[in-house]
C-alpha positions as a LaTeX table, in Angstrom:
\begin{tabular}{lrrr}
\hline
Residue & $x$ (\AA) & $y$ (\AA) & $z$ (\AA) \\
\hline
Met1 & 2.42 & 23.39 & $-14.29$ \\
Ala2 & $-0.03$ & 21.50 & $-16.44$ \\
Ala3 & 0.65 & 18.77 & $-18.95$ \\
Thr4 & 2.77 & 20.11 & $-21.81$ \\
Lys5 & 0.99 & 20.29 & $-25.15$ \\
Val6 & 2.81 & 18.38 & $-27.88$ \\
Thr7 & 2.24 & 18.46 & $-31.64$ \\
Thr8 & 2.92 & 15.89 & $-34.34$ \\
Ala9 & 6.04 & 17.82 & $-35.36$ \\
Glu10 & 7.45 & 17.69 & $-31.80$ \\
Phe11 & 6.27 & 14.20 & $-30.85$ \\
Glu12 & 9.39 & 12.27 & $-31.83$ \\
Glu13 & 11.74 & 14.65 & $-30.01$ \\
Lys14 & 9.65 & 15.21 & $-26.86$ \\
Val15 & 8.07 & 11.77 & $-26.43$ \\
Leu16 & 9.75 & 9.04 & $-28.44$ \\
Lys17 & 13.32 & 10.20 & $-27.72$ \\
Ser18 & 12.66 & 10.94 & $-24.04$ \\
Asp19 & 15.05 & 9.34 & $-21.57$ \\
Val20 & 12.21 & 9.03 & $-19.02$ \\
Pro21 & 8.71 & 7.53 & $-19.40$ \\
Val22 & 6.11 & 9.90 & $-20.88$ \\
Leu23 & 2.39 & 9.86 & $-20.06$ \\
Val24 & 0.49 & 11.21 & $-23.08$ \\
Asp25 & $-3.12$ & 12.36 & $-22.70$ \\
Phe26 & $-5.11$ & 12.32 & $-25.97$ \\
Trp27 & $-8.12$ & 14.64 & $-25.45$ \\
Ala28 & $-10.52$ & 17.13 & $-27.07$ \\
Asp29 & $-12.27$ & 20.31 & $-25.89$ \\
Trp30 & $-15.75$ & 18.90 & $-26.57$ \\
Cys31 & $-15.18$ & 15.65 & $-24.67$ \\
Gly32 & $-16.90$ & 15.48 & $-21.26$ \\
Pro33 & $-14.79$ & 12.63 & $-19.84$ \\
Cys34 & $-11.67$ & 14.47 & $-21.06$ \\
Lys35 & $-12.70$ & 17.52 & $-19.02$ \\
Met36 & $-13.11$ & 15.26 & $-15.97$ \\
Leu37 & $-9.70$ & 13.62 & $-16.49$ \\
Ser38 & $-7.78$ & 16.82 & $-17.31$ \\
Pro39 & $-7.44$ & 18.09 & $-13.70$ \\
Ile40 & $-6.12$ & 14.68 & $-12.64$ \\
Val41 & $-3.56$ & 14.63 & $-15.46$ \\
Asn42 & $-2.48$ & 18.19 & $-14.64$ \\
Glu43 & $-2.16$ & 17.34 & $-10.93$ \\
Ile44 & 0.06 & 14.39 & $-11.82$ \\
Ala45 & 2.09 & 16.63 & $-14.14$ \\
Asp46 & 2.61 & 19.09 & $-11.29$ \\
Ser47 & 4.21 & 16.41 & $-9.14$ \\
Ala48 & 5.95 & 14.47 & $-11.93$ \\
Asp49 & 9.19 & 12.92 & $-10.76$ \\
Gly50 & 11.05 & 10.58 & $-13.07$ \\
Phe51 & 8.52 & 10.94 & $-15.89$ \\
Lys52 & 6.96 & 13.61 & $-18.12$ \\
Val53 & 3.32 & 14.37 & $-18.87$ \\
Met54 & 2.27 & 15.57 & $-22.34$ \\
Ser55 & $-1.11$ & 16.25 & $-23.93$ \\
Val56 & $-2.28$ & 15.86 & $-27.52$ \\
Asn57 & $-5.35$ & 17.71 & $-28.78$ \\
Ala58 & $-7.19$ & 15.08 & $-30.83$ \\
Asp59 & $-8.79$ & 17.65 & $-33.13$ \\
Glu60 & $-5.48$ & 19.35 & $-33.93$ \\
Glu61 & $-3.28$ & 16.24 & $-34.24$ \\
Pro62 & $-5.35$ & 13.49 & $-35.95$ \\
Glu63 & $-2.21$ & 11.91 & $-37.43$ \\
Leu64 & $-0.98$ & 10.94 & $-33.95$ \\
Leu65 & $-4.33$ & 9.34 & $-33.10$ \\
Thr66 & $-4.14$ & 7.25 & $-36.27$ \\
Arg67 & $-0.49$ & 6.33 & $-35.69$ \\
Tyr68 & $-1.19$ & 4.99 & $-32.18$ \\
Gly69 & $-4.63$ & 3.49 & $-32.80$ \\
Val70 & $-6.50$ & 5.96 & $-30.59$ \\
Arg71 & $-10.19$ & 5.42 & $-31.40$ \\
Ala72 & $-11.79$ & 6.89 & $-28.29$ \\
Ile73 & $-10.88$ & 9.74 & $-26.01$ \\
Pro74 & $-9.66$ & 10.32 & $-23.46$ \\
Thr75 & $-6.87$ & 7.85 & $-24.03$ \\
Leu76 & $-3.73$ & 7.77 & $-21.92$ \\
Ile77 & $-0.63$ & 6.07 & $-23.29$ \\
Val78 & 2.65 & 5.67 & $-21.41$ \\
Phe79 & 5.65 & 5.63 & $-23.73$ \\
Lys80 & 8.87 & 3.99 & $-22.56$ \\
Asn81 & 12.00 & 3.86 & $-24.71$ \\
Gly82 & 10.07 & 5.27 & $-27.66$ \\
Glu83 & 7.33 & 2.63 & $-27.58$ \\
Pro84 & 3.79 & 2.55 & $-26.17$ \\
Ala85 & 4.02 & 0.51 & $-22.95$ \\
Lys86 & 0.63 & 0.87 & $-21.23$ \\
Gln87 & $-2.71$ & 2.35 & $-22.20$ \\
Ser88 & $-6.01$ & 3.37 & $-20.64$ \\
Val89 & $-9.20$ & 4.46 & $-22.42$ \\
Gly90 & $-11.94$ & 6.57 & $-20.85$ \\
Phe91 & $-12.09$ & 8.34 & $-17.53$ \\
Val92 & $-10.13$ & 6.66 & $-14.75$ \\
Pro93 & $-9.39$ & 7.80 & $-11.19$ \\
Lys94 & $-5.99$ & 9.19 & $-10.23$ \\
Glu95 & $-4.82$ & 5.91 & $-8.70$ \\
Gln96 & $-5.33$ & 4.09 & $-12.00$ \\
Val97 & $-3.46$ & 6.80 & $-13.93$ \\
Leu98 & $-0.55$ & 6.49 & $-11.50$ \\
Asp99 & $-0.62$ & 2.69 & $-11.88$ \\
Leu100 & 0.09 & 3.16 & $-15.60$ \\
Leu101 & 3.38 & 4.76 & $-14.67$ \\
Lys102 & 4.59 & 1.86 & $-12.50$ \\
\hline
\end{tabular}
């Protein structure tokens, strides 16, 4: 099971109102570092326990990028209790992605 795609219309319900932390991957098809990070994010999604993993296509959901100040992709943001808690920009190894969730 890969990261679940989420749209602007669903974001509040699936991310902001979540009762568990949510790792959100902001990405685009044309982004090389995004393609490198995607398998890591999907692997983490497959073993998610106590958190959810969502993905936002930057080209399809520009409003969300503006709302959360995403200026470069890939960007990972962990939302806790409806608020951005931690963030990472650019490609990072799996260990650093997991550290965001601690």
